[in-house]
C-alpha positions in Angstrom: 31.3 113.6 95.7 32.7 112.5 92.4 35.7 111.0 94.1 33.2 108.9 96.2 31.3 107.6 93.0 34.8 106.6 91.3 35.7 104.9 94.6 32.3 103.0 94.7 32.4 101.8 91.0 36.1 100.7 91.4 34.9 98.5 94.3 32.2 97.0 92.7 34.3 96.2 89.7 36.8 94.6 91.9 34.2 92.5 93.6 32.8 91.4 90.2 36.1 90.6 89.0 36.6 88.4 92.0 33.5 86.7 91.8 34.2 85.8 88.1 37.8 84.7 88.9 36.5 82.4 91.6 33.4 80.9 89.8 33.2 77.2 89.3 33.6 75.8 85.7 32.3 72.7 84.2 35.1 70.8 82.6 33.1 67.6 81.4 29.6 66.2 81.3 29.0 62.3 81.0 26.1 60.0 81.0 25.5 56.2 81.2 23.0 53.5 81.9 23.6 50.6 84.5 22.4 47.1 84.5 19.2 48.0 86.3 18.4 50.8 83.7 19.3 53.8 86.0 20.3 56.7 83.7 23.2 58.4 85.5 24.5 62.0 84.5 27.9 63.0 85.8 29.1 66.7 85.7 32.7 67.2 86.4 33.7 70.7 88.0 36.9 72.5 89.1 35.6 72.9 92.4 32.7 72.3 94.6 29.3 73.6 92.8 25.9 74.2 93.9 22.9 73.0 91.8 19.1 72.7 91.9 16.8 70.4 90.0 13.3 71.7 88.3 11.2 70.6 85.5 9.5 72.4 82.6 7.0 70.1 81.5 8.7 66.7 80.9 12.1 68.5 80.6 14.5 67.9 83.5 16.6 71.3 84.1 19.7 71.0 86.3 20.8 74.4 87.0 24.5 74.5 88.2 26.3 77.5 89.6 29.1 77.3 87.1 30.4 78.5 83.8 30.8 75.9 81.0 34.1 75.4 79.7 34.3 76.2 75.8 35.8 72.6 75.1 32.5 70.9 76.4 30.2 70.1 73.8 26.6 71.5 74.1 24.3 68.8 72.6 24.6 65.3 73.2 22.8 62.1 72.0 21.6 59.6 74.6 20.7 56.0 74.3 18.1 55.3 77.0 14.6 54.5 76.8 13.8 57.5 79.2 15.7 60.1 77.2 17.3 60.5 73.8 19.3 63.8 74.2 20.6 66.5 76.5 21.8 70.1 76.0 23.8 72.4 78.0 23.1 76.1 77.8 24.9 78.8 79.9 24.3 82.2 80.9 25.5 84.8 83.6 27.6 82.3 85.4 25.0 79.5 85.5 24.8 76.3 83.4 21.6 74.3 82.4 21.7 70.8 81.7 18.3 70.2 79.7 17.2 66.6 79.5 13.7 66.1 77.5 12.4 62.9 79.2 9.8 60.7 77.4 7.3 60.9 80.3 6.7 62.9 83.4 8.4 61.6 86.7 7.9 62.2 90.2 10.4 63.2 93.0 11.0 59.6 93.9 12.0 58.9 90.1 15.4 60.6 90.6 17.8 62.1 92.9 21.2 64.1 93.0 24.3 64.2 95.1 27.8 65.5 95.0 31.1 63.9 95.2 34.2 65.7 96.5 37.6 65.9 94.7 39.5 62.4 95.0 43.2 63.2 94.7 44.1 59.3 94.9 41.8 58.5 91.9 42.5 62.0 90.4 38.8 62.6 90.1 37.5 66.1 90.4 34.3 67.3 92.2 31.3 66.2 90.5 27.6 66.6 90.6 25.7 63.3 90.0 22.2 62.9 89.0 20.5 59.5 88.7 17.2 59.2 86.8 15.4 55.9 88.2 12.0 56.1 86.4 12.3 53.1 84.4 14.4 51.0 86.8 14.0 47.5 87.0 15.4 44.6 89.2 18.9 43.3 88.1 17.1 40.1 87.7 15.0 41.3 84.9 15.8 40.4 81.3 17.4 43.6 79.7 15.6 45.0 76.8 17.6 45.8 73.6 16.7 47.7 70.5 18.2 46.3 67.3 18.5 48.3 63.9 15.0 47.6 62.9 13.9 49.8 65.9 11.5 47.0 67.5 12.2 46.8 71.1 12.7 43.1 72.1 13.4 41.2 75.4 16.8 39.2 75.8 15.4 35.7 76.6 18.7 34.2 77.1 18.1 31.2 79.5 19.2 31.7 83.1 21.9 29.1 83.9 20.3 26.2 86.1 21.5 26.5 89.8 23.6 23.6 90.9 22.0 21.5 93.7 25.5 20.2 94.6 25.9 20.2 98.7 29.3 22.0 99.3 30.6 21.0 102.6 33.7 22.1 104.5 35.4 20.0 107.3 37.9 20.9 110.2 36.1 23.9 111.6 37.7 27.5 111.1 41.2 26.5 112.0 43.8 28.0 109.7 41.0 29.6 107.7 40.9 33.3 106.9 37.4 34.9 106.3 37.6 38.4 104.5 34.3 40.7 104.8 34.1 43.1 101.8 32.1 46.2 102.8 31.6 47.2 99.3 32.0 50.8 97.7 34.1 53.2 99.5 36.6 56.3 98.8 34.9 58.3 95.8 32.1 55.6 95.2 29.5 56.2 97.7 27.3 53.4 96.3 23.5 54.2 97.0 22.4 57.5 98.5 19.3 57.7 100.5 16.9 60.7 100.6 18.4 62.3 103.6 22.1 61.9 102.1 23.1 58.6 103.8 25.7 56.9 101.8 25.7 53.1 101.3 29.3 52.9 101.8 29.1 54.3 105.2 26.4 51.9 106.3 28.0 48.7 104.9 31.4 49.6 106.6 29.8 50.1 110.0 28.0 46.7 109.7 31.3 45.0 108.4 33.2 46.4 111.2 30.6 45.3 113.5 30.7 41.8 112.1 
C-alpha cells in the first residue's frame, strides 16, 4: 500500500512539473492609441495562450493562462481618455491585466483576438485587446490635452480639395494597374465579431477584381 502511495505521489509530482515546464509565459505588454482613438493592448507570449475578458465594476480584467516574466513591469501609466493606468497581477500560473476604465462599457465597445507567431517579422504569439468605447471617425478633429489640463479640440483647417479635373488619354495600353488588398501576414486589420479578418476579405475581393 505504501509503495502505491509513493508511486501516485511521484506521478502527480511529475505531472505538475510537466505542466509548469510547458506553461506559457508573458514576455511583454504594450499599449497604444490609434488615429480613431481606439485603445489597444498587445500581450506578447512565448506560445499560444488562452484568455478571457471579464469586468469588476468599471475595471476590465483580462485573465491569461500564462506566467509573467520577471522582467515585465507590473504597473504602467496610460495616456488615453478611457483609461489612465494598467496593472499586472499573477497567481497560480495565471496573469490578470487590470485596466480601470473611466466609464462602464458594453460588449460592443471592446474585442479581443490572438495572432500567431510570425517568423518572417520575428513577432511572437500575441493577445490583442481593442477598447473602442471612445472611438471616433478618422475625419473628426483629434482632442489633445495640453499641460494646463484643459481638453481642447485641434481646429487645424482641412486643406481645400482641388477641383482640377484630372484626365487621361490613350486608354489602358501600356499602363499597369496595381490593386493593394491592404493588411496581410501578421496584420489582420479589423476583426469581426465571429473572427472574420479584414485581410482575408480584402484579399478575396482584390483577387476577384
